[in-house]
C-alpha positions as CSV (number, residue, x, y, z in Angstrom):
1,I,14.9,10.6,4.7
2,Q,12.6,10.1,7.7
3,V,13.3,7.2,10.1
4,L,10.4,5.6,12.0
5,C,10.7,3.2,14.9
6,W,8.0,1.0,16.5
7,E,7.5,3.5,19.3
8,D,6.7,6.4,16.9
9,D,3.1,7.4,16.6
10,A,3.5,7.8,12.8
11,Y,4.6,4.1,12.4
12,P,1.8,2.5,10.3
13,V,-0.7,0.7,12.5
14,R,-1.3,-2.1,9.9
15,L,2.5,-2.8,9.8
16,K,2.6,-3.0,13.6
17,N,0.1,-5.8,13.6
18,I,2.0,-8.2,11.3
19,P,4.3,-11.0,12.6
20,H,7.8,-9.6,13.0
21,P,7.2,-6.0,11.9
22,P,10.4,-4.2,11.0
23,P,11.8,-2.2,14.0
24,V,13.0,0.6,11.7
25,M,11.4,2.1,8.5
26,Y,13.1,4.6,6.2
27,I,10.8,6.9,4.3
28,R,11.0,9.5,1.6
29,G,7.9,11.5,0.9
30,D,4.9,11.5,3.3
31,L,3.0,8.7,5.0
32,L,-0.5,10.1,5.9
33,A,-3.2,8.8,8.2
34,E,-5.4,8.3,5.1
35,D,-2.9,5.7,3.8
36,H,-4.5,3.3,6.4
37,W,-7.0,2.7,3.6
38,A,-4.7,1.0,1.1
39,V,-4.7,-1.9,-1.4
40,A,-1.7,-3.5,-2.9
41,I,-1.6,-4.2,-6.6
42,V,1.2,-6.6,-7.6
43,G,2.1,-8.9,-10.5
44,T,4.6,-10.0,-13.1
45,R,7.3,-7.8,-14.7
46,R,6.4,-9.4,-18.0
47,V,2.9,-8.0,-18.1
48,T,0.7,-8.7,-21.1
49,S,-1.6,-6.1,-22.7
50,Y,-4.5,-7.8,-20.8
51,G,-2.7,-7.5,-17.5
52,R,-1.8,-3.9,-18.2
53,Q,-5.4,-3.0,-19.0
54,V,-6.7,-4.7,-15.8
55,T,-4.0,-3.0,-13.7
56,E,-5.0,0.4,-15.1
57,Q,-8.7,-0.3,-14.4
58,V,-8.2,-1.4,-10.8
59,A,-5.6,1.3,-9.9
60,A,-7.8,4.0,-11.4
61,Y,-10.9,2.8,-9.6
62,L,-9.1,2.6,-6.2
63,A,-7.5,6.0,-6.7
64,R,-10.8,7.7,-7.4
65,Q,-12.3,6.0,-4.3
66,G,-9.6,7.6,-2.1
67,I,-7.8,4.3,-1.6
68,T,-4.0,4.4,-1.6
69,V,-2.3,2.1,-4.1
70,I,0.7,0.2,-2.8
71,S,3.2,-1.7,-5.0
72,G,6.9,-2.5,-5.4
73,L,8.1,0.0,-8.1
74,A,9.1,-3.0,-10.3
75,R,8.7,-3.2,-14.0
76,G,5.4,-4.4,-15.4
77,V,2.3,-4.5,-13.1
78,D,3.9,-2.5,-10.3
79,G,5.0,0.5,-12.4
80,T,1.6,0.6,-14.2
81,A,-0.2,0.6,-10.8
82,H,1.8,3.5,-9.4
83,H,1.6,5.5,-12.6
84,T,-2.2,5.0,-13.0
85,A,-2.9,5.9,-9.4
86,L,-1.1,9.2,-9.8
87,Q,-2.7,9.9,-13.1
88,N,-6.1,9.6,-11.4
89,G,-5.3,11.9,-8.6
90,G,-4.6,9.2,-6.0
91,R,-1.9,8.5,-3.6
92,T,0.6,5.7,-4.0
93,I,3.4,4.1,-1.9
94,A,6.4,2.2,-3.3
95,V,8.0,-0.4,-1.1
96,L,11.6,-1.1,-2.1
97,G,14.0,-4.0,-1.8
98,C,16.9,-1.6,-1.4
99,G,17.6,1.7,0.3
100,V,15.2,4.5,-0.4
101,D,18.1,6.4,-2.0
102,Q,18.6,3.6,-4.5
103,I,15.8,3.6,-7.1
104,Y,15.5,0.3,-8.9
105,P,14.9,-0.2,-11.7
106,P,16.8,2.9,-12.9
107,E,14.2,3.7,-15.6
108,H,11.7,4.4,-12.8
109,R,13.5,7.3,-11.4
110,Q,11.1,9.8,-13.0
111,L,8.2,7.8,-11.7
112,A,9.8,7.7,-8.2
113,D,10.0,11.5,-8.3
114,K,6.3,11.8,-9.1
115,I,5.5,9.3,-6.3
116,L,7.3,11.6,-3.8
117,Q,4.9,14.4,-4.7
118,N,1.8,12.4,-3.7
119,G,2.9,9.4,-1.7
120,A,6.0,7.8,-0.3
121,I,8.9,5.5,-1.0
122,I,9.7,3.3,1.9
123,S,12.0,0.5,2.9
124,D,13.3,-1.4,6.0
125,Y,16.7,-1.5,4.4
126,P,19.1,1.3,5.4
127,P,20.1,4.0,2.8
128,G,22.8,2.8,0.6
129,T,21.6,-0.8,0.5
130,P,21.9,-2.0,-3.2
131,P,19.0,-3.8,-4.9
132,D,20.2,-7.4,-4.3
133,A,17.9,-10.2,-5.4
134,V,17.7,-11.7,-1.9
135,N,16.1,-8.4,-0.6
136,F,13.0,-8.6,-2.6
137,P,11.1,-11.6,-1.2
138,P,11.3,-10.3,2.4
139,R,10.1,-6.8,1.4
140,N,6.9,-8.3,0.0
141,R,5.7,-8.9,3.6
142,L,5.7,-5.1,3.9
143,I,3.7,-4.6,0.8
144,S,1.0,-6.9,2.1
145,G,1.4,-5.6,5.7
146,L,0.7,-2.0,4.8
147,S,-2.4,-3.0,2.9
148,A,-6.0,-4.0,3.7
149,A,-6.0,-6.3,0.7
150,V,-3.7,-7.6,-2.0
151,V,-4.6,-7.8,-5.7
152,V,-2.5,-10.1,-7.9
153,V,-3.1,-9.2,-11.6
154,E,-0.7,-11.6,-13.4
155,A,1.9,-14.0,-12.0
156,G,3.8,-16.9,-13.4
157,E,4.2,-20.0,-11.4
158,T,7.4,-18.7,-9.7
159,S,6.5,-15.0,-9.5
160,G,7.4,-12.9,-6.5
161,A,3.8,-11.7,-6.5
162,L,2.8,-15.1,-5.2
163,I,5.1,-14.6,-2.2
164,T,3.2,-11.3,-1.5
165,A,-0.1,-13.3,-1.7
166,T,1.3,-15.9,0.7
167,F,2.3,-13.2,3.2
168,A,-1.1,-11.5,2.8
169,A,-2.9,-14.8,3.6
170,E,-0.7,-15.4,6.7
171,Q,-1.4,-11.8,7.9
172,G,-5.2,-12.4,7.5
173,K,-5.6,-10.0,4.6
174,D,-8.0,-10.4,1.7
175,V,-6.3,-11.8,-1.4
176,F,-7.8,-11.2,-4.9
177,A,-6.5,-12.8,-8.1
178,V,-7.4,-11.8,-11.7
179,P,-8.3,-14.9,-13.7
180,G,-6.7,-15.5,-17.0
181,G,-6.4,-17.9,-19.8
182,I,-5.3,-21.4,-18.8
183,Y,-2.6,-21.4,-21.5
184,S,-1.2,-18.0,-20.6
185,P,2.1,-18.4,-18.6
186,Q,1.4,-15.1,-16.8
187,S,-1.9,-16.4,-15.5
188,K,-0.8,-19.7,-14.2
189,G,0.0,-18.3,-10.8
190,T,-3.2,-16.3,-10.4
191,N,-5.4,-19.1,-11.6
192,R,-3.6,-21.3,-9.0
193,L,-4.3,-18.7,-6.3
194,I,-8.0,-18.8,-7.2
195,Q,-7.9,-22.6,-7.0
196,Q,-6.4,-22.4,-3.5
197,G,-9.1,-20.0,-2.3
198,A,-8.2,-16.5,-3.4
199,S,-11.2,-14.3,-4.5
200,P,-11.4,-14.1,-8.3
201,L,-11.4,-10.4,-9.2
202,L,-14.0,-9.8,-12.0
203,N,-14.7,-6.1,-11.2
204,P,-12.7,-3.6,-9.1
205,V,-16.0,-2.9,-7.1
206,D,-15.6,-6.4,-5.7
207,I,-12.6,-5.2,-3.6
208,L,-14.6,-2.6,-1.7
209,D,-17.6,-4.9,-1.5
210,Q,-15.7,-7.7,0.2
211,M,-13.7,-5.2,2.5
212,D,-16.9,-3.2,3.2
213,I,-15.0,0.1,2.9
214,H,-17.2,2.1,0.5
215,H,-17.2,5.3,2.5
216,V,-13.5,6.0,2.8
217,E,-13.9,9.8,2.2
218,Q,-16.5,10.0,5.0
219,F,-14.1,8.1,7.3
220,K,-11.3,10.5,6.4
221,Q,-13.5,13.5,7.2
222,A,-14.6,12.0,10.4
223,S,-11.0,11.3,11.5
224,L,-10.2,15.0,11.0
225,L,-12.8,15.9,13.6
226,L,-11.8,13.3,16.2
227,P,-9.1,14.0,18.8
228,A,-5.7,12.8,17.8
229,D,-4.6,11.7,21.3
230,E,-5.6,11.9,25.0
231,V,-4.2,15.5,25.4
232,E,-6.3,16.8,22.6
233,S,-9.4,14.9,23.9
234,T,-8.9,16.5,27.4
235,L,-8.6,20.0,25.9
236,L,-11.8,19.5,23.9
237,K,-13.6,18.7,27.1
238,I,-12.2,21.7,28.9
239,I,-12.6,24.5,26.3
240,Q,-15.9,26.2,25.8
241,L,-17.5,28.4,23.3
242,E,-16.4,31.5,25.2
243,P,-12.8,32.6,25.3
244,M,-10.7,31.2,28.2
245,Q,-7.5,32.2,29.8
246,I,-4.6,29.9,29.6
247,D,-4.5,29.7,33.4
248,E,-8.1,28.5,33.5
249,I,-7.2,25.7,31.0
250,K,-4.2,24.7,33.0
251,A,-6.2,24.5,36.2
């Protein structure tokens, strides 16, 4: 388990910029620089076949575009989003409402193992913290905080996904909601979000259009060529095409 503090260079930049960022983060797996380009997909645990189909479509599209998918490892929409991202060769991050050594729900342990191979499991709760119900609403601010945008697929009127959407709006993030039937209990929350100003998601392409991040792969390649810090930048200015002695570089 890796521990990150505010002062650490590896602490996610997006998370640093939210109100009251967690002073300590616990991580299993790997957080990479490319995870800066991330979109959260959240929704009800009681997902319908419609909601599952939309989740799979959105998560698959984002994964193929090099966008990291973030969710909460819960049943329903969350689990489908993680699983689909991995199936399509993408990265995914699970944010827990318990310690990173406490996988909840237990039936997602195998999914969690797969996430660790191409993503990360993170929490601001210390290892050993059980999955108490009061832990989950606060962790939703981390799901939105790590993301450039939040997609709510299905949500009832009291769904925790609506809390994530509220945090996202407060953090200045784009919020997308998938419209549904007016008689569907799982769509009452998302339809309400749209009524309140969230962007209706009719096609996954809309996410990248609104965020203007169509060229993520090019950004990633460019970031590999840029100096990582001031020391590396100084070295790049000093060294030349011809070999140099270490003493010359020091001077």
